[in-house]
C-alpha positions as CSV (number, residue, x, y, z in Angstrom):
1,X,-5.6,-0.7,4.2
2,X,-9.3,-2.3,4.9
3,X,-11.1,0.1,7.3
4,X,-9.5,3.5,6.2
5,X,-12.4,4.4,3.4
6,X,-14.7,7.2,4.8
7,X,-18.0,7.4,3.2
8,X,-18.7,10.4,0.9
9,X,-21.3,10.8,-1.6
10,X,-20.6,11.4,-4.9
11,X,-22.8,12.6,-7.9
12,X,-21.8,11.8,-11.2
13,X,-22.5,13.8,-14.4
14,X,-22.1,12.6,-17.9
15,X,-21.9,14.6,-21.1
16,X,-21.6,14.2,-24.6
17,X,-19.7,16.1,-27.0
18,X,-17.9,15.2,-30.4
19,X,-15.5,13.2,-28.4
20,X,-17.6,10.9,-27.1
21,X,-19.4,10.1,-23.9
22,X,-16.9,11.9,-20.9
23,X,-17.9,11.1,-17.3
24,X,-17.0,13.6,-14.4
25,X,-17.2,12.7,-10.4
26,X,-18.4,15.8,-8.6
27,X,-18.5,15.5,-4.9
28,X,-22.0,16.8,-3.2
29,X,-20.0,18.1,-0.2
30,X,-16.4,18.8,0.2
31,X,-14.6,15.6,-0.3
32,X,-13.2,13.9,3.0
33,X,-9.7,12.6,2.7
34,X,-8.7,9.2,4.4
35,X,-5.9,9.1,6.9
36,X,-3.7,7.6,4.4
37,X,-3.9,10.8,1.9
38,X,-5.9,9.4,-0.8
39,X,-9.6,10.3,-2.0
40,X,-12.6,8.2,-0.8
41,X,-16.0,6.7,-2.4
42,X,-19.1,6.1,-0.4
43,X,-18.9,2.5,0.7
44,X,-22.3,1.5,-0.1
45,X,-24.4,-0.5,-2.6
46,X,-26.5,2.1,-4.7
47,X,-28.6,1.5,-7.4
48,X,-30.0,4.6,-9.4
49,X,-30.8,2.7,-12.7
50,X,-31.1,-0.7,-13.9
51,X,-27.9,-2.3,-14.9
52,X,-27.1,-0.9,-17.3
53,X,-28.3,2.5,-17.3
54,X,-28.4,4.5,-20.1
55,X,-24.8,6.0,-20.0
56,X,-23.4,2.8,-19.6
57,X,-25.4,1.2,-22.4
58,X,-23.9,4.1,-24.5
59,X,-20.2,2.9,-23.9
60,X,-21.3,-0.9,-24.4
61,X,-22.7,0.1,-27.9
62,X,-19.6,2.0,-29.0
63,X,-17.5,-1.0,-27.5
64,X,-19.2,-3.2,-29.9
65,X,-18.8,-1.1,-32.6
66,X,-15.3,-0.5,-32.1
67,X,-13.7,-3.5,-29.9
68,X,-13.3,-7.1,-31.5
69,X,-16.1,-9.5,-30.8
70,X,-13.6,-11.7,-28.7
71,X,-13.3,-9.1,-26.0
72,X,-16.1,-9.9,-23.8
73,X,-17.3,-8.5,-20.5
74,X,-18.9,-9.8,-17.4
75,X,-20.6,-6.8,-15.9
76,X,-22.6,-4.3,-18.4
77,X,-21.6,-1.0,-16.7
78,X,-19.0,1.8,-17.7
79,X,-17.0,2.0,-14.6
80,X,-15.6,5.7,-13.6
81,X,-14.3,5.3,-9.8
82,X,-13.6,2.5,-7.7
83,X,-11.9,1.9,-4.3
84,X,-12.5,0.1,-0.9
85,X,-15.3,-2.4,-1.9
86,X,-17.0,-1.0,-4.5
87,X,-17.1,0.0,-8.2
88,X,-19.1,3.5,-9.6
89,X,-20.8,3.2,-13.0
90,X,-21.4,6.4,-15.3
91,X,-25.3,6.3,-14.2
92,X,-24.1,6.7,-10.3
93,X,-24.7,3.1,-9.6
94,X,-22.3,1.7,-6.8
95,X,-21.8,-1.9,-7.1
96,X,-19.9,-4.1,-4.2
97,X,-17.1,-5.7,-5.7
98,X,-16.5,-9.3,-5.1
99,X,-14.2,-9.7,-8.1
100,X,-11.3,-7.4,-7.7
101,X,-10.8,-7.6,-11.5
102,X,-9.9,-11.2,-11.3
103,X,-7.7,-10.8,-8.2
104,X,-5.7,-8.0,-9.6
105,X,-6.7,-5.1,-7.2
106,X,-6.1,-7.2,-4.2
107,X,-4.8,-4.1,-1.9
108,X,-7.9,-2.4,-3.0
109,X,-8.6,0.0,-6.4
110,X,-6.5,3.3,-6.1
111,X,-4.8,2.1,-3.0
112,X,-3.5,5.5,-1.5
113,X,0.1,3.9,-1.2
114,X,0.1,2.7,-4.9
115,X,-1.4,5.9,-5.9
116,X,1.2,8.1,-4.5
117,X,4.2,5.8,-5.7
118,X,3.0,6.0,-9.3
119,X,2.5,9.3,-9.3
120,X,5.9,10.1,-8.5
121,X,7.4,7.9,-10.5
122,X,5.5,9.2,-13.8
123,X,7.0,12.4,-12.9
124,X,10.4,11.1,-12.9
125,X,10.1,9.1,-16.0
126,X,7.9,6.6,-17.4
127,X,10.0,4.2,-19.6
128,X,13.8,3.6,-20.4
129,X,13.6,-0.2,-20.8
130,X,15.4,-1.9,-18.2
131,X,17.6,-4.1,-21.0
132,X,18.6,-0.3,-22.3
133,X,19.1,1.9,-18.9
134,X,18.3,-0.2,-15.9
135,X,16.8,1.3,-12.8
136,X,16.2,0.5,-9.1
137,X,12.3,-0.3,-9.1
138,X,13.0,-3.5,-11.1
139,X,15.5,-4.4,-8.7
140,X,13.9,-3.5,-5.7
141,X,10.7,-5.7,-6.9
142,X,13.1,-8.7,-7.7
143,X,14.9,-8.4,-4.3
144,X,11.4,-8.5,-2.6
145,X,10.0,-11.4,-4.9
146,X,13.4,-13.5,-4.2
147,X,12.6,-12.8,-0.3
148,X,8.9,-13.6,0.0
149,X,8.6,-16.5,-2.3
150,X,8.6,-19.5,-0.7
151,X,12.0,-21.2,0.4
152,X,15.3,-20.1,1.6
153,X,17.2,-21.0,-1.1
154,X,19.1,-18.6,-3.4
155,X,16.7,-16.8,-5.7
156,X,16.7,-14.7,-8.5
157,X,13.6,-12.9,-10.6
158,X,12.9,-11.8,-13.9
159,X,9.7,-9.1,-14.7
160,X,7.4,-9.2,-17.6
161,X,3.9,-7.8,-18.3
162,X,1.1,-10.5,-18.1
163,X,0.6,-14.0,-16.2
164,X,0.8,-15.8,-19.5
165,X,4.2,-14.1,-20.5
166,X,5.2,-15.1,-17.1
167,X,4.1,-18.7,-17.3
168,X,5.9,-18.9,-21.1
169,X,9.3,-17.8,-20.0
170,X,9.1,-20.1,-17.0
171,X,8.8,-22.7,-19.3
172,X,11.4,-21.1,-21.2
173,X,13.8,-21.6,-18.2
174,X,12.9,-25.0,-17.4
175,X,13.8,-26.6,-21.0
176,X,16.9,-24.3,-21.2
177,X,17.9,-25.7,-17.8
178,X,17.0,-29.1,-18.3
179,X,17.7,-29.7,-22.0
180,X,14.7,-31.4,-22.3
181,X,11.1,-30.4,-23.9
182,X,8.4,-32.0,-22.9
183,X,5.8,-30.2,-20.2
184,X,3.1,-31.6,-18.2
185,X,0.1,-29.8,-17.3
186,X,-3.0,-30.7,-15.3
187,X,-6.8,-31.2,-15.8
188,X,-8.6,-28.3,-14.8
189,X,-5.4,-25.7,-15.5
190,X,-5.7,-22.2,-16.8
191,X,-2.3,-20.6,-17.5
192,X,-3.1,-18.0,-19.9
193,X,-4.4,-17.1,-23.5
194,X,-1.2,-17.0,-25.5
195,X,-0.2,-20.2,-28.0
196,X,1.6,-21.9,-25.6
197,X,-0.3,-21.3,-22.5
198,X,-3.5,-22.1,-24.5
199,X,-1.7,-25.8,-24.6
200,X,-0.9,-25.8,-21.4
201,X,-4.6,-24.6,-20.4
202,X,-7.4,-27.5,-20.1
203,X,-11.1,-25.8,-21.1
204,X,-11.4,-25.5,-24.8
205,X,-14.3,-22.7,-24.7
206,X,-13.7,-20.3,-24.8
207,X,-10.1,-20.2,-24.4
208,X,-8.7,-22.4,-27.1
209,X,-11.6,-23.1,-29.6
210,X,-10.5,-22.7,-33.1
211,X,-7.0,-21.2,-32.4
212,X,-4.7,-24.1,-32.7
213,X,-2.7,-25.7,-33.5
214,X,-0.8,-25.4,-30.2
215,X,3.0,-25.9,-29.1
216,X,4.2,-29.4,-28.8
217,X,5.2,-31.5,-26.3
218,X,2.6,-30.6,-23.6
219,X,1.1,-33.4,-21.8
220,X,-1.9,-33.4,-19.5
221,X,-2.4,-35.6,-16.3
222,X,-5.1,-35.8,-13.5
223,X,-5.5,-33.4,-11.2
224,X,-6.5,-33.9,-7.3
225,X,-10.1,-32.7,-7.0
226,X,-11.4,-34.3,-4.0
227,X,-15.3,-33.3,-4.4
228,X,-15.2,-35.0,-7.7
229,X,-12.7,-37.7,-7.6
230,X,-13.1,-39.0,-4.1
231,X,-9.0,-39.7,-3.7
232,X,-6.5,-39.0,-1.1
233,X,-4.1,-36.7,-2.2
234,X,-1.4,-39.7,-2.2
235,X,-3.9,-41.5,-4.3
236,X,-4.5,-38.8,-7.0
237,X,-0.4,-38.2,-6.7
238,X,0.1,-41.6,-7.8
239,X,-2.6,-41.9,-10.4
240,X,-0.9,-38.7,-11.8
241,X,2.8,-40.1,-11.4
242,X,2.0,-43.6,-13.1
243,X,0.5,-41.4,-16.1
244,X,4.0,-39.0,-16.3
245,X,6.4,-42.5,-15.9
246,X,4.3,-44.7,-18.4
247,X,3.4,-42.1,-21.2
248,X,6.0,-39.2,-21.2
249,X,9.1,-40.5,-19.1
250,X,10.8,-38.7,-16.0
251,X,13.9,-38.2,-18.1
252,X,12.0,-36.2,-20.9
253,X,10.2,-33.7,-18.6
254,X,11.7,-30.3,-18.5
255,X,8.5,-29.1,-16.3
256,X,5.5,-29.9,-14.5
257,X,3.2,-26.7,-14.0
258,X,0.0,-26.5,-11.7
259,X,-1.7,-24.1,-9.8
260,X,-1.2,-24.7,-6.0
261,X,-5.0,-23.8,-6.1
262,X,-6.7,-23.9,-9.5
263,X,-8.4,-21.2,-10.4
264,X,-10.4,-20.8,-13.7
265,X,-10.7,-24.6,-13.1
266,X,-13.0,-23.9,-10.1
267,X,-10.9,-22.7,-7.4
268,X,-10.0,-26.6,-6.6
269,X,-8.0,-27.4,-3.3
270,X,-6.1,-30.4,-4.0
271,X,-6.2,-32.9,-1.3
272,X,-3.6,-33.1,1.5
273,X,-0.4,-34.4,0.5
274,X,-0.9,-34.4,-3.2
275,X,1.1,-31.1,-4.4
276,X,4.3,-32.3,-1.8
277,X,4.4,-35.9,-3.4
278,X,4.5,-34.3,-6.9
279,X,6.7,-31.8,-6.1
280,X,9.0,-34.7,-4.6
281,X,8.6,-36.6,-7.8
282,X,9.8,-33.8,-10.0
283,X,13.0,-33.5,-7.5
284,X,13.9,-37.1,-7.8
285,X,13.5,-36.9,-11.6
286,X,15.2,-33.4,-12.1
287,X,12.2,-32.0,-13.2
288,X,11.4,-28.6,-12.7
289,X,8.2,-27.8,-10.4
290,X,6.5,-24.6,-11.4
291,X,3.9,-22.9,-9.3
292,X,1.3,-20.7,-11.2
293,X,0.5,-18.5,-8.1
294,X,-0.8,-15.5,-10.6
295,X,-4.3,-15.8,-9.2
296,X,-3.6,-16.9,-5.9
297,X,-0.6,-15.2,-4.8
298,X,0.1,-12.1,-2.5
299,X,-2.1,-12.7,0.2
300,X,-5.1,-13.6,-1.6
301,X,-5.3,-16.9,0.1
302,X,-4.4,-15.9,3.8
303,X,-0.9,-16.5,3.0
304,X,1.7,-14.7,0.9
305,X,1.6,-17.6,-1.4
306,X,-1.1,-20.6,-1.5
307,X,2.2,-22.8,-2.0
308,X,2.9,-22.4,1.8
309,X,-0.5,-23.5,2.6
310,X,0.0,-26.6,1.0
311,X,3.1,-27.4,1.8
312,X,5.2,-27.1,-1.1
313,X,8.5,-25.0,-2.1
314,X,8.3,-24.7,-6.2
315,X,11.3,-24.6,-8.1
316,X,10.1,-21.7,-10.2
317,X,7.1,-19.5,-9.2
318,X,5.0,-17.3,-11.6
319,X,3.1,-14.1,-10.4
320,X,1.0,-11.7,-11.8
321,X,-2.3,-10.1,-10.8
322,X,-2.4,-8.8,-7.1
323,X,1.5,-8.0,-7.6
324,X,0.9,-4.4,-8.3
325,X,-2.3,-2.8,-7.6
326,X,-3.8,-2.9,-11.0
327,X,-0.8,-2.2,-13.3
328,X,0.3,-4.6,-15.8
329,X,3.6,-6.4,-14.1
330,X,4.4,-10.4,-13.9
331,X,7.4,-12.2,-12.5
332,X,9.1,-15.6,-12.5
333,X,11.0,-16.1,-8.9
334,X,13.4,-19.2,-9.1
335,X,16.4,-21.1,-8.0
336,X,19.4,-19.0,-8.7
337,X,20.9,-21.9,-10.9
338,X,17.9,-22.5,-12.6
339,X,17.2,-18.5,-13.6
340,X,20.8,-18.3,-14.4
341,X,20.7,-20.9,-17.4
342,X,19.4,-18.8,-19.8
343,X,21.7,-16.8,-21.9
344,X,22.2,-13.1,-21.7
345,X,19.3,-11.7,-23.9
346,X,17.2,-14.9,-23.9
347,X,14.6,-13.2,-21.3
348,X,13.0,-9.9,-21.3
349,X,10.6,-7.6,-23.3
350,X,10.2,-3.7,-24.2
351,X,8.1,-3.1,-21.3
352,X,8.9,-5.8,-18.7
353,X,9.1,-4.4,-15.4
354,X,7.9,-0.8,-16.8
355,X,9.0,1.7,-13.9
356,X,5.6,2.5,-13.2
357,X,4.3,-0.8,-12.4
358,X,7.3,-1.7,-10.4
359,X,6.7,1.4,-8.5
360,X,3.0,0.4,-7.9
361,X,4.4,-3.3,-7.0
362,X,7.1,-1.8,-4.4
363,X,3.9,0.0,-2.8
364,X,1.5,-2.8,-3.0
365,X,4.2,-5.6,-1.5
366,X,4.4,-2.7,1.1
367,X,0.6,-3.3,2.2
368,X,0.9,-7.0,1.8
369,X,3.8,-7.2,4.1
370,X,2.7,-4.4,6.8
371,X,-1.0,-3.5,6.5
372,X,-2.4,-6.5,8.0
373,X,-3.6,-7.9,4.9
374,X,-3.0,-11.7,5.2
375,X,-5.0,-11.7,8.3
376,X,-7.7,-9.6,6.3
377,X,-7.7,-12.3,3.6
378,X,-8.3,-14.8,6.5
379,X,-11.2,-13.2,8.0
380,X,-12.9,-12.6,4.6
381,X,-12.6,-15.7,3.9
382,X,-14.1,-17.0,7.1
383,X,-17.0,-14.5,6.7
384,X,-17.6,-16.0,3.3
385,X,-17.3,-20.0,4.5
386,X,-20.0,-19.2,7.4
387,X,-22.5,-17.1,5.2
388,X,-22.6,-20.3,2.6
389,X,-22.1,-23.3,5.1
390,X,-25.1,-21.8,7.0
391,X,-27.4,-21.6,3.6
392,X,-25.9,-25.1,2.7
393,X,-27.5,-26.9,5.8
394,X,-31.1,-26.2,3.7
395,X,-30.2,-26.1,0.3
396,X,-28.7,-29.3,-1.3
397,X,-27.6,-27.4,-4.8
398,X,-24.8,-26.1,-2.7
399,X,-22.6,-29.0,-3.8
400,X,-18.9,-27.8,-2.2
401,X,-18.0,-24.6,-0.3
402,X,-14.1,-24.5,-0.8
403,X,-11.0,-22.0,-1.1
404,X,-8.7,-20.3,1.0
405,X,-8.5,-17.0,2.6
406,X,-10.1,-14.4,0.4
407,X,-10.1,-17.0,-2.5
408,X,-13.3,-19.0,-2.3
409,X,-15.7,-20.6,-4.2
410,X,-19.1,-22.7,-4.5
411,X,-20.0,-25.4,-6.5
412,X,-23.5,-25.8,-7.4
413,X,-24.9,-29.2,-8.4
414,X,-28.1,-31.0,-9.4
415,X,-29.3,-32.2,-5.9
416,X,-30.8,-35.4,-7.2
417,X,-27.7,-36.3,-9.0
418,X,-24.7,-34.4,-7.9
419,X,-24.0,-33.4,-11.6
420,X,-22.3,-29.9,-12.2
421,X,-25.4,-27.0,-12.4
422,X,-24.1,-24.4,-14.7
423,X,-27.5,-23.1,-15.9
424,X,-28.3,-22.3,-11.9
425,X,-24.7,-20.5,-11.5
426,X,-25.3,-18.5,-14.5
427,X,-28.9,-17.3,-13.1
428,X,-27.3,-16.5,-9.8
429,X,-24.4,-14.2,-11.3
430,X,-26.9,-12.4,-13.7
431,X,-29.3,-12.0,-10.8
432,X,-26.4,-10.9,-8.3
433,X,-25.1,-8.6,-10.9
434,X,-28.5,-7.3,-11.8
435,X,-28.6,-6.2,-8.0
436,X,-25.5,-4.2,-7.9
437,X,-23.2,-7.1,-6.8
438,X,-20.0,-8.0,-8.8
439,X,-19.6,-11.8,-8.9
440,X,-17.4,-14.1,-11.3
441,X,-18.4,-17.6,-12.4
442,X,-15.7,-20.3,-13.1
443,X,-15.0,-24.1,-13.4
444,X,-14.6,-26.6,-16.0
445,X,-18.0,-27.6,-16.0
446,X,-19.1,-23.6,-15.4
447,X,-20.7,-24.4,-12.2
448,X,-19.2,-22.4,-9.6
449,X,-19.1,-18.9,-8.2
450,X,-15.9,-17.3,-7.1
451,X,-15.5,-14.7,-4.6
452,X,-12.2,-12.6,-4.8
453,X,-13.2,-9.4,-3.1
454,X,-10.6,-6.7,-2.5
455,X,-8.6,-6.8,0.8
456,X,-10.0,-3.1,1.5
457,X,-13.6,-4.4,1.3
458,X,-15.5,-3.5,5.0
459,X,-17.5,-6.2,6.7
460,X,-20.9,-4.4,6.2
461,X,-20.1,-4.6,2.0
462,X,-19.2,-7.7,2.0
463,X,-22.2,-9.2,4.3
464,X,-24.2,-7.6,2.2
465,X,-22.8,-8.5,-1.0
466,X,-23.0,-12.1,0.0
467,X,-26.8,-11.4,1.1
468,X,-27.5,-10.8,-2.3
469,X,-25.9,-13.8,-3.8
470,X,-27.8,-16.0,-1.4
471,X,-31.1,-14.3,-2.1
472,X,-30.4,-14.8,-6.0
473,X,-29.8,-18.3,-5.2
474,X,-33.1,-18.8,-3.4
475,X,-35.1,-17.1,-6.0
476,X,-33.2,-19.0,-8.9
């Protein structure tokens, strides 16, 4: 879908009435329609006001008054439109999007195929509850996931609402199948904010602090972090396996869960051989190996799934985020014998596999398979890597550039000690956002800037956005 967006200048008009702030988009000329049939936005960075502008600030003030303080935000704007590689706010600012709503709008925001599919489904019906009256869309999504996820074994799937919900159900299925209770997660892991997934998540702030007690029978072992631990994949795997055997016992473990490329932990790519060795140990000990591909799945890494790049075929895969072009949908897909272990009624939920979200997913999956998005992710990764590799030659604060495809990150460090530099990272992100570029931070130590642009972003926008981030780094 990249390359189909045609430039259109749009003027945003905001007004206040007793129902609150209302924002309208009115084209300054007759709107141009993209070849795919969707409306377009000008693909350019525009700053008409400081960030936040007055209209955005008004919404942020309302947010502070109406919404729980625990629901934070990264970019201080009131979004009113998005598409291609930009997000437009209520003040008419157009920001370059290098975050994709945390890897959700991978196909692009308001992708024309997704929009058309959603509109058609909404006109037919919005909900029956699949557990009450099944419908084809749910089945079609599961059929696609069974075909697309790694491995040629027989698979089955089930649909849910969020990544955390998928992870919870993957653990449920593994425990039911094995009859065991213990679960292993890894250092630097992030798996969600529900009670069980908080227990699996490694980082205390902001995800876990004050919210315990957490679910029992969860154990943590070291992951492979080549930049920090200096270990080969084989060495890191044997370290983890030694702890699992000595402190837990393979015969007690139901599941080992890991993100093939760790997300919130800092986009950590494990050393070669680490994941295959862990997966083989799981097979040898009857342990279910779960790959959490919530952030790394669906063309994001330059493959349909990151597991493919790292040489592993999981027993169960959890997916969400990019699956449905912005609508809430998640899934678990696994070996048929594992997935069928649960009794009827043991899996499900009122909204799981909602028909509108399924329609969006079918359209998004078609785009991933047929619109060159895997190749586009590879191109994006090459451009990000090239830009920061050049800067790294003269800036020792750039400790490591890592990732795959359009899931790239830069780790910032103290050049004298190599220690993580969270303050520098925060300053760079804040300055980039002020200049109209949406970037996100991550990392156990808070010292990583991550890049998750939509695959619909044009090269000129990507390059400009990277240039803004590099300028912010130079000025910090």
